All heavy atoms as an XYZ file, in Angstrom:
684
protein
N      26.813     15.338     12.835
C      26.243     14.049     12.453
C      27.104     13.474     11.326
O      27.272     14.105     10.295
C      24.792     14.241     12.020
C      24.058     12.931     11.800
S      22.331     13.170     11.252
C      21.500     13.373     12.785
N      27.597     12.291     11.500
C      28.441     11.703     10.464
C      27.581     11.006      9.408
O      26.356     10.934      9.475
C      29.462     10.733     11.073
C      28.835      9.509     11.713
O      27.643      9.563     12.041
O      29.544      8.504     11.882
N      28.246     10.512      8.392
C      27.589      9.955      7.220
C      26.711      8.737      7.567
O      25.599      8.608      7.047
C      28.649      9.552      6.170
C      28.081      8.964      4.922
C      27.393      9.773      4.010
C      28.191      7.606      4.658
C      26.854      9.219      2.859
C      27.658      7.057      3.526
C      26.998      7.867      2.608
O      26.443      7.333      1.486
N      27.179      7.877      8.438
C      26.430      6.661      8.801
C      25.146      7.054      9.504
O      24.071      6.467      9.226
C      27.305      5.717      9.665
C      26.510      4.553     10.176
C      28.518      5.258      8.887
N      25.208      7.983     10.396
C      24.003      8.434     11.115
C      23.006      9.085     10.162
O      21.803      8.896     10.302
C      24.366      9.387     12.238
C      25.060      8.717     13.396
C      25.469      9.716     14.474
O      25.145     10.912     14.358
O      26.153      9.276     15.428
N      23.509      9.846      9.185
C      22.630     10.451      8.184
C      21.958      9.384      7.347
O      20.772      9.508      7.054
C      23.415     11.391      7.276
C      23.608     12.758      7.833
C      24.304     13.660      6.834
O      25.144     13.256      6.049
N      23.918     14.938      6.843
N      22.691      8.370      6.956
C      22.107      7.280      6.143
C      21.051      6.537      6.954
O      19.970      6.216      6.443
C      23.180      6.302      5.672
C      23.992      6.815      4.522
S      22.971      7.108      3.072
C      22.543      5.426      2.617
N      21.334      6.242      8.213
C      20.356      5.546      9.061
C      19.100      6.384      9.244
O      17.983      5.869      9.207
C      20.968      5.204     10.425
C      21.900      4.028     10.341
O      21.825      3.213      9.429
N      22.803      3.933     11.320
N      19.267      7.665      9.448
C      18.122      8.554      9.620
C      17.318      8.637      8.326
O      16.083      8.585      8.352
C      18.610      9.959     10.002
O      17.520     10.841     10.099
N      17.994      8.728      7.201
C      17.317      8.795      5.918
C      16.570      7.487      5.617
O      15.417      7.540      5.156
C      18.323      9.061      4.811
O      17.711      9.040      3.544
N      17.202      6.354      5.909
C      16.540      5.065      5.696
C      15.336      4.905      6.621
O      14.305      4.360      6.231
C      17.523      3.930      5.893
C      18.568      3.732      4.800
C      19.563      2.656      5.205
C      17.904      3.401      3.473
N      15.474      5.400      7.866
C      14.374      5.317      8.795
C      13.168      6.132      8.342
O      12.021      5.696      8.403
N      13.432      7.361      7.880
C      12.362      8.205      7.376
C      11.728      7.618      6.122
O      10.515      7.673      5.952
C      12.874      9.614      7.088
C      13.232     10.386      8.346
S      11.822     10.582      9.464
C      10.814     11.703      8.532
N      12.564      7.043      5.270
C      12.056      6.412      4.043
C      11.171      5.216      4.391
O      10.092      5.033      3.791
C      13.228      5.974      3.161
C      12.806      5.614      1.763
O      11.709      5.951      1.333
N      13.673      4.946      1.062
N      11.599      4.421      5.348
C      10.783      3.286      5.784
C       9.474      3.703      6.388
O       8.417      3.119      6.106
N       9.496      4.741      7.212
C       8.272      5.264      7.814
C       7.320      5.801      6.753
O       6.101      5.544      6.811
C       8.623      6.362      8.819
C       7.509      6.845      9.711
C       6.965      5.702     10.578
C       7.992      7.991     10.586
N       7.839      6.508      5.786
C       7.002      7.015      4.683
C       6.387      5.856      3.907
O       5.197      5.894      3.567
C       7.831      7.906      3.753
C       7.094      8.498      2.561
C       6.013      9.442      3.013
C       8.072      9.176      1.637
N       7.158      4.826      3.639
C       6.631      3.655      2.926
C       5.516      2.955      3.695
O       4.535      2.526      3.111
C       7.769      2.669      2.606
C       8.717      3.190      1.572
O       8.459      4.187      0.907
N       9.856      2.515      1.416
N       5.680      2.873      5.020
C       4.634      2.277      5.851
C       3.340      3.089      5.780
O       2.248      2.549      5.606
C       5.106      2.136      7.304
C       6.181      1.039      7.407
C       3.957      1.828      8.255
C       6.854      0.962      8.742
N       3.458      4.411      5.880
C       2.270      5.257      5.788
C       1.607      5.183      4.434
O       0.383      5.163      4.327
C       2.616      6.713      6.138
C       2.772      6.969      7.609
C       3.862      7.672      8.069
C       1.881      6.488      8.531
C       4.027      7.921      9.428
C       2.012      6.721      9.884
C       3.100      7.423     10.331
N       2.396      5.127      3.366
C       1.823      5.013      2.024
C       1.081      3.675      1.900
O      -0.045      3.610      1.371
C       2.920      5.135      0.946
C       3.422      6.579      0.873
C       2.422      4.706     -0.415
C       4.628      6.765     -0.011
N       1.684      2.590      2.403
C       1.053      1.282      2.314
C      -0.262      1.240      3.127
O      -1.284      0.751      2.636
C       1.986      0.193      2.815
N      -0.240      1.781      4.339
C      -1.457      1.797      5.149
C      -2.548      2.648      4.538
O      -3.738      2.272      4.545
C      -1.132      2.262      6.582
C      -0.339      1.286      7.430
C      -0.004      1.933      8.785
C      -1.076     -0.017      7.597
N      -2.183      3.779      3.956
C      -3.144      4.637      3.291
C      -3.776      3.909      2.101
O      -4.999      3.942      1.908
C      -2.475      5.947      2.832
C      -3.403      6.814      2.034
C      -4.381      7.575      2.647
C      -3.303      6.862      0.659
C      -5.271      8.352      1.916
C      -4.143      7.645     -0.090
C      -5.135      8.396      0.540
N      -2.949      3.249      1.300
C      -3.454      2.541      0.121
C      -4.330      1.370      0.506
O      -5.336      1.078     -0.169
C      -2.296      2.098     -0.756
S      -1.498      3.461     -1.621
N      -3.987      0.670      1.589
C      -4.831     -0.440      2.062
C      -6.184      0.107      2.531
O      -7.239     -0.465      2.200
C      -4.114     -1.242      3.173
C      -2.948     -2.016      2.567
C      -5.060     -2.186      3.893
C      -2.032     -2.662      3.594
N      -6.178      1.184      3.281
C      -7.422      1.799      3.723
C      -8.244      2.306      2.528
O      -9.496      2.128      2.506
N      -7.594      2.870      1.561
C      -8.284      3.363      0.378
C      -8.894      2.192     -0.423
O     -10.036      2.286     -0.913
C      -7.296      4.140     -0.499
C      -7.914      4.940     -1.584
C      -8.703      6.048     -1.313
C      -7.741      4.566     -2.903
C      -9.291      6.766     -2.309
C      -8.318      5.284     -3.924
C      -9.087      6.397     -3.627
N      -8.172      1.093     -0.536
C      -8.714     -0.066     -1.267
C      -9.851     -0.705     -0.481
O     -10.814     -1.193     -1.066
C      -7.622     -1.085     -1.561
O      -7.131     -1.648     -0.382
N      -9.787     -0.692      0.872
C     -10.901     -1.183      1.686
C     -12.134     -0.352      1.405
O     -13.233     -0.899      1.224
C     -10.543     -1.130      3.171
C     -11.695     -1.361      4.083
C     -12.459     -0.434      4.706
C     -12.235     -2.629      4.459
N     -13.425     -1.016      5.450
C     -13.326     -2.388      5.311
C     -11.903     -3.938      4.158
C     -14.096     -3.409      5.859
C     -12.660     -4.958      4.715
C     -13.730     -4.683      5.555
N     -11.988      0.962      1.373
C     -13.105      1.852      1.093
C     -13.673      1.578     -0.292
O     -14.887      1.539     -0.487
C     -12.627      3.314      1.212
C     -13.635      4.312      0.835
C     -14.753      4.695      1.546
C     -13.647      5.090     -0.380
N     -15.448      5.665      0.853
C     -14.785      5.910     -0.333
C     -12.799      5.167     -1.469
C     -15.107      6.792     -1.351
C     -13.111      6.023     -2.483
C     -14.248      6.838     -2.408
N     -12.794      1.377     -1.285
C     -13.260      1.129     -2.652
C     -13.962     -0.223     -2.767
O     -14.947     -0.357     -3.509
C     -12.087      1.196     -3.610
N     -13.480     -1.232     -2.045
C     -14.082     -2.549     -2.128
C     -15.445     -2.632     -1.431
O     -16.181     -3.608     -1.623
C     -13.148     -3.608     -1.522
C     -11.920     -3.966     -2.367
C     -11.014     -4.888     -1.588
C     -12.354     -4.605     -3.677
N     -15.817     -1.632     -0.665
C     -17.115     -1.605     -0.031
C     -18.241     -1.517     -1.069
O     -19.370     -1.879     -0.790
C     -17.231     -0.419      0.936
C     -16.275     -0.486      2.108
C     -16.520     -1.666      2.995
O     -17.619     -1.945      3.392
N     -15.459     -2.387      3.303
N     -17.892     -1.071     -2.282
C     -18.895     -0.947     -3.341
C     -19.163     -2.233     -4.081
O     -20.081     -2.302     -4.894
C     -18.454      0.126     -4.333
C     -18.519      1.544     -3.782
C     -19.927      1.944     -3.402
O     -20.866      1.719     -4.206
O     -20.109      2.453     -2.287
N     -18.360     -3.270     -3.813
C     -18.627     -4.569     -4.436
C     -19.900     -5.175     -3.893
O     -20.164     -5.125     -2.667
C     -17.476     -5.531     -4.153
C     -16.241     -5.437     -5.039
C     -15.231     -6.505     -4.584
C     -16.566     -5.618     -6.493
N     -20.663     -5.762     -4.766
C     -21.873     -6.474     -4.318
C     -21.525     -7.932     -4.105
O     -21.680     -8.766     -4.990
C     -22.965     -6.314     -5.369
C     -23.458     -4.885     -5.507
C     -24.563     -4.769     -6.547
O     -24.817     -5.686     -7.302
N     -25.187     -3.624     -6.555
N     -21.053     -8.225     -2.925
C     -20.583     -9.565     -2.608
C     -21.714    -10.567     -2.523
O     -21.481    -11.755     -2.633
C     -19.777     -9.544     -1.318
C     -18.461     -8.786     -1.375
C     -17.801     -8.764     -0.002
C     -17.532     -9.421     -2.397
N     -22.939    -10.089     -2.325
C     -24.064    -11.038     -2.195
C     -24.331    -11.781     -3.497
O     -24.945    -12.839     -3.490
C     -25.325    -10.340     -1.688
C     -25.740     -9.114     -2.438
C     -25.094     -7.845     -1.899
O     -24.466     -7.878     -0.844
O     -25.232     -6.836     -2.572
N     -23.864    -11.239     -4.629
C     -24.024    -11.936     -5.896
C     -22.987    -13.024     -6.090
O     -23.193    -13.942     -6.892
C     -23.900    -10.937     -7.040
C     -25.039     -9.975     -7.098
C     -24.920     -9.107     -8.316
N     -26.022     -8.166     -8.347
C     -26.245     -7.354     -9.337
N     -25.422     -7.340    -10.368
N     -27.257     -6.515     -9.313
N     -21.863    -12.927     -5.377
C     -20.745    -13.857     -5.573
C     -20.676    -14.908     -4.463
O     -20.439    -16.080     -4.729
C     -19.410    -13.084     -5.645
C     -19.456    -12.069     -6.766
C     -18.253    -14.020     -5.817
C     -18.293    -11.082     -6.726
N     -20.884    -14.471     -3.222
C     -20.660    -15.334     -2.055
C     -21.950    -15.921     -1.537
O     -23.038    -15.334     -1.702
C     -19.971    -14.532     -0.944
C     -18.650    -13.880     -1.332
C     -18.166    -12.990     -0.198
C     -17.608    -14.927     -1.662
N     -21.833    -17.060     -0.876
C     -23.010    -17.710     -0.261
C     -23.532    -16.891      0.906
O     -24.728    -16.662      1.034
C     -22.644    -19.109      0.202
C     -22.339    -20.083     -0.876
C     -21.968    -21.417     -0.268
C     -21.547    -22.391     -1.337
N     -21.073    -23.674     -0.775
N     -22.613    -16.521      1.792
C     -23.002    -15.721      2.981
C     -22.147    -14.432      3.014
O     -21.106    -14.395      3.640
C     -22.750    -16.541      4.268
C     -23.736    -17.689      4.411
C     -23.440    -18.492      5.644
N     -22.212    -19.258      5.412
C     -21.354    -19.581      6.353
N     -21.580    -19.254      7.600
N     -20.277    -20.273      6.076
N     -22.607    -13.395      2.345
C     -21.788    -12.161      2.234
C     -21.593    -11.417      3.542
O     -20.712    -10.604      3.662
C     -22.550    -11.307      1.227
C     -23.934    -11.834      1.253
C     -23.859    -13.283      1.600
N     -22.414    -11.705      4.561
C     -22.248    -11.027      5.847
C     -21.461    -11.892      6.855
O     -21.283    -11.480      7.990
C     -23.620    -10.718      6.449
C     -24.476     -9.839      5.590
C     -24.072     -8.390      5.752
N     -24.961     -7.563      4.940
C     -24.551     -6.587      4.201
N     -23.273     -6.278      4.165
N     -25.404     -5.870      3.479
N     -21.020    -13.044      6.430
C     -20.327    -13.972      7.318
C     -18.881    -13.566      7.578
O     -18.334    -12.629      6.958
N     -18.262    -14.249      8.521
C     -16.883    -13.966      8.914
C     -15.903    -14.215      7.768
O     -14.993    -13.452      7.542
C     -16.504    -14.832     10.127
O     -17.474    -14.629     11.157
C     -15.129    -14.475     10.634
N     -16.138    -15.315      7.062
C     -15.254    -15.649      5.934
C     -15.311    -14.588      4.837
O     -14.315    -14.252      4.216
C     -15.569    -17.018      5.370
C     -15.235    -18.141      6.324
C     -15.730    -19.460      5.835
O     -16.748    -19.556      5.172
N     -14.999    -20.520      6.185
N     -16.505    -14.047      4.583
C     -16.649    -12.998      3.581
C     -15.909    -11.739      3.995
O     -15.278    -11.085      3.150
C     -18.122    -12.711      3.342
N     -15.996    -11.372      5.247
C     -15.270    -10.200      5.759
C     -13.771    -10.403      5.675
O     -13.014     -9.499      5.336
C     -15.693     -9.856      7.191
C     -17.090     -9.319      7.287
C     -17.191     -8.013      6.523
C     -18.614     -7.492      6.582
N     -18.824     -6.345      5.707
N     -13.306    -11.624      6.019
C     -11.894    -11.938      5.930
C     -11.420    -11.848      4.485
O     -10.331    -11.304      4.211
C     -11.619    -13.323      6.508
C     -10.144    -13.793      6.457
C      -9.298    -12.865      7.298
C     -10.045    -15.203      6.920
N     -12.225    -12.342      3.556
C     -11.893    -12.263      2.131
C     -11.771    -10.807      1.720
O     -10.849    -10.422      0.986
C     -12.925    -12.980      1.308
C     -12.735    -12.881     -0.204
C     -11.452    -13.581     -0.630
C     -13.940    -13.490     -0.931
N     -12.690     -9.976      2.179
C     -12.637     -8.556      1.829
C     -11.401     -7.882      2.398
O     -10.771     -7.047      1.743
C     -13.893     -7.859      2.332
C     -14.133     -6.501      1.739
C     -15.493     -5.974      2.084
O     -16.155     -6.428      3.011
N     -15.930     -4.952      1.355
N     -11.013     -8.246      3.615
C      -9.783     -7.706      4.224
C      -8.566     -8.133      3.448
O      -7.683     -7.319      3.145
C      -9.697     -8.123      5.708
C     -10.767     -7.439      6.543
C      -8.308     -7.849      6.271
C     -10.905     -7.966      7.937
N      -8.499     -9.411      3.102
C      -7.351     -9.922      2.348
C      -7.275     -9.280      0.958
O      -6.170     -8.961      0.471
C      -7.408    -11.440      2.240
C      -7.211    -12.196      3.561
C      -7.398    -13.673      3.368
C      -5.859    -11.895      4.148
N      -8.419     -9.114      0.304
C      -8.425     -8.434     -1.012
C      -7.956     -6.984     -0.887
O      -7.213     -6.515     -1.744
C      -9.842     -8.475     -1.610
C     -10.262     -9.788     -2.219
C     -11.744     -9.718     -2.656
C      -9.383    -10.162     -3.395
N      -8.373     -6.301      0.167
C      -7.958     -4.912      0.318
C      -6.475     -4.801      0.631
O      -5.798     -3.897      0.144
C      -8.792     -4.200      1.393
O      -8.559     -4.748      2.647
N      -5.943     -5.766      1.398
C      -4.493     -5.772      1.662
C      -3.713     -6.019      0.389
O      -2.734     -5.339      0.093
C      -4.142     -6.802      2.761
C      -4.684     -6.337      4.111
C      -2.641     -7.028      2.844
C      -4.596     -7.388      5.207
N      -4.143     -7.023     -0.390
C      -3.439     -7.355     -1.634
C      -3.497     -6.190     -2.622
O      -2.478     -5.809     -3.208
C      -4.028     -8.612     -2.256
N      -4.675     -5.611     -2.811
C      -4.819     -4.510     -3.742
C      -4.084     -3.268     -3.253
O      -3.362     -2.609     -4.024
C      -6.313     -4.193     -3.954
C      -6.654     -3.054     -4.887
C      -6.188     -3.394     -6.306
C      -8.151     -2.796     -4.857
N      -4.214     -2.956     -1.968
C      -3.541     -1.786     -1.410
C      -2.047     -1.903     -1.456
O      -1.322     -0.927     -1.718
N      -1.518     -3.114     -1.218
C      -0.095     -3.325     -1.276
C       0.425     -3.100     -2.712
O       1.474     -2.482     -2.888
C       0.259     -4.740     -0.802
C       1.714     -5.073     -0.996
C       2.673     -4.579     -0.142
C       2.127     -5.877     -2.057
C       4.017     -4.881     -0.325
C       3.446     -6.181     -2.257
C       4.419     -5.668     -1.396
O       5.728     -5.970     -1.595
N      -0.289     -3.600     -3.672
C       0.147     -3.424     -5.066
C       0.139     -1.955     -5.477
O       1.035     -1.465     -6.188
C      -0.721     -4.268     -6.000
C      -0.498     -5.768     -5.860
C       0.926     -6.162     -6.142
O       1.577     -5.660     -7.043
N       1.443     -7.060     -5.308
N      -0.890     -1.241     -5.076
C      -0.968      0.186     -5.383
C       0.158      0.944     -4.682
O       0.826      1.792     -5.288
C      -2.346      0.761     -5.027
C      -2.374      2.273     -5.141
C      -3.444      0.150     -5.858
N       0.414      0.637     -3.423
C       1.468      1.289     -2.667
C       2.827      0.982     -3.274
O       3.667      1.870     -3.404
C       1.443      0.849     -1.208
N       3.030     -0.251     -3.691
C       4.296     -0.638     -4.315
C       4.510      0.147     -5.604
O       5.610      0.608     -5.877
C       4.307     -2.146     -4.594
C       5.596     -2.641     -5.158
C       5.644     -4.144     -5.116
C       6.830     -4.749     -5.808
N       8.092     -4.059     -5.641
N       3.454      0.330     -6.383
C       3.564      1.116     -7.608
C       3.940      2.561     -7.297
O       4.805      3.143     -7.932
C       2.253      1.063     -8.402
C       2.258      1.998     -9.558
C       2.973      1.705    -10.712
C       1.581      3.224     -9.489
C       3.002      2.575    -11.784
C       1.608      4.087    -10.556
C       2.328      3.763    -11.709
N       3.280      3.165     -6.314
C       3.547      4.562     -5.947
C       4.982      4.729     -5.445
O       5.700      5.636     -5.879
C       2.540      5.056     -4.880
C       1.154      5.163     -5.508
C       2.975      6.388     -4.297
C       0.054      5.409     -4.515
N       5.428      3.812     -4.599
C       6.806      3.894     -4.056
C       7.810      3.692     -5.191
O       8.805      4.420     -5.281
C       6.976      2.864     -2.932
C       6.144      3.280     -1.716
C       8.455      2.724     -2.539
C       5.975      2.191     -0.679
N       7.566      2.721     -6.057
C       8.469      2.498     -7.203
C       8.472      3.710     -8.122
O       9.528      4.099     -8.647
C       8.052      1.259     -7.989
C       8.434     -0.033     -7.291
O       9.251      0.034     -6.343
O       7.914     -1.092     -7.695
N       7.328      4.315     -8.322
C       7.241      5.499     -9.170
C       8.104      6.641     -8.616
O       8.800      7.312     -9.360
C       5.776      5.936     -9.318
C       5.593      7.034    -10.328
C       5.479      6.731    -11.673
C       5.515      8.362     -9.938
C       5.272      7.723    -12.622
C       5.334      9.362    -10.867
C       5.208      9.040    -12.207
O       5.030     10.033    -13.142
N       8.062      6.821     -7.283
C       8.909      7.850     -6.675
C      10.389      7.535     -6.874
O      11.190      8.412     -7.143
C       8.612      7.990     -5.186
C       7.338      8.725     -4.870
C       6.526      8.323     -3.826
C       6.939      9.828     -5.607
C       5.358      8.990     -3.524
C       5.767     10.512     -5.322
C       4.990     10.092     -4.280
N      10.741      6.269     -6.710
C      12.141      5.868     -6.915
C      12.570      6.083     -8.363
O      13.655      6.583     -8.617
C      12.374      4.445     -6.495
C      12.355      4.249     -5.016
N      12.238      3.011     -4.444
C      12.450      5.119     -4.010
C      12.265      3.132     -3.136
N      12.366      4.418     -2.836
N      11.707      5.719     -9.299
C      12.057      5.914    -10.711
C      12.215      7.381    -11.054
O      13.077      7.743    -11.848
C      10.979      5.294    -11.624
C      10.795      3.817    -11.464
C      11.734      2.922    -11.058
C       9.602      3.084    -11.661
N      11.202      1.659    -11.028
C       9.887      1.720    -11.394
C       8.310      3.425    -12.062
C       8.942      0.717    -11.514
C       7.383      2.429    -12.183
C       7.693      1.082    -11.929
N      11.402      8.217    -10.447
C      11.493      9.647    -10.754
C      12.795     10.257    -10.225
O      13.273     11.254    -10.766
C      10.294     10.396    -10.179
O      10.281     10.385     -8.783
N      13.357      9.657     -9.179
C      14.648     10.181     -8.676
C      15.799      9.767     -9.587
O      16.867     10.380     -9.546
C      14.938      9.682     -7.254
O      14.992      8.258     -7.246
C      13.865     10.175     -6.298
N      15.615      8.756    -10.410
C      16.653      8.324    -11.345
C      16.679      9.146    -12.620
O      17.675      9.142    -13.339
C      16.478      6.858    -11.723
C      16.602      5.894    -10.598
C      17.174      6.122     -9.377
C      16.160      4.550    -10.566
N      17.091      5.003     -8.574
C      16.475      4.001     -9.306
C      15.499      3.751    -11.480
C      16.176      2.704     -8.953
C      15.220      2.451    -11.123
C      15.544      1.951     -9.855
N      15.609      9.860    -12.925
C      15.525     10.614    -14.173
C      16.603     11.679    -14.356
O      17.092     11.834    -15.473
C      14.117     11.240    -14.317
C      13.012     10.287    -14.666
C      11.695     11.035    -14.728
C      13.289      9.572    -15.977
N      16.978     12.429    -13.318
C      18.024     13.425    -13.519
C      19.350     12.824    -14.009
O      20.150     13.501    -14.623
C      18.178     14.086    -12.154
C      16.882     13.884    -11.471
C      16.381     12.580    -11.974
N      19.579     11.556    -13.740
C      20.785     10.911    -14.205
C      20.861     10.759    -15.722
O      21.922     10.517    -16.285
N      19.733     10.882    -16.367
C      19.715     10.746    -17.842
C      20.227     11.998    -18.547
O      20.655     11.940    -19.677
C      18.288     10.460    -18.330
C      17.771      9.092    -17.985
S      16.094      8.804    -18.570
C      16.248      9.132    -20.308
N      20.133     13.124    -17.866
C      20.442     14.387    -18.523
C      21.694     15.013    -18.029
O      22.199     15.232    -17.171
C      19.283     15.382    -18.390
C      17.997     14.804    -18.912
C      17.017     14.361    -18.077
C      17.811     14.671    -20.272
C      15.833     13.824    -18.548
C      16.620     14.136    -20.770
C      15.645     13.718    -19.903
């Protein structure tokens, strides 16, 4: 296997890992947002718009958490360069 094929394989695995981390974090944020009492904030907490809002909030929150985790892994790989 030459260098280009190794890089493509490594990038593919890295991309797949990032997708799984993002999906896990979105699911985790969906689970956490279930504890919000939306009936105090929204007019119709059981309506379609309320569910869509909850989905969008979980995607936004999950994406930010996943981005932090992925960035943290990248930053930790740079640390050996300091020493």
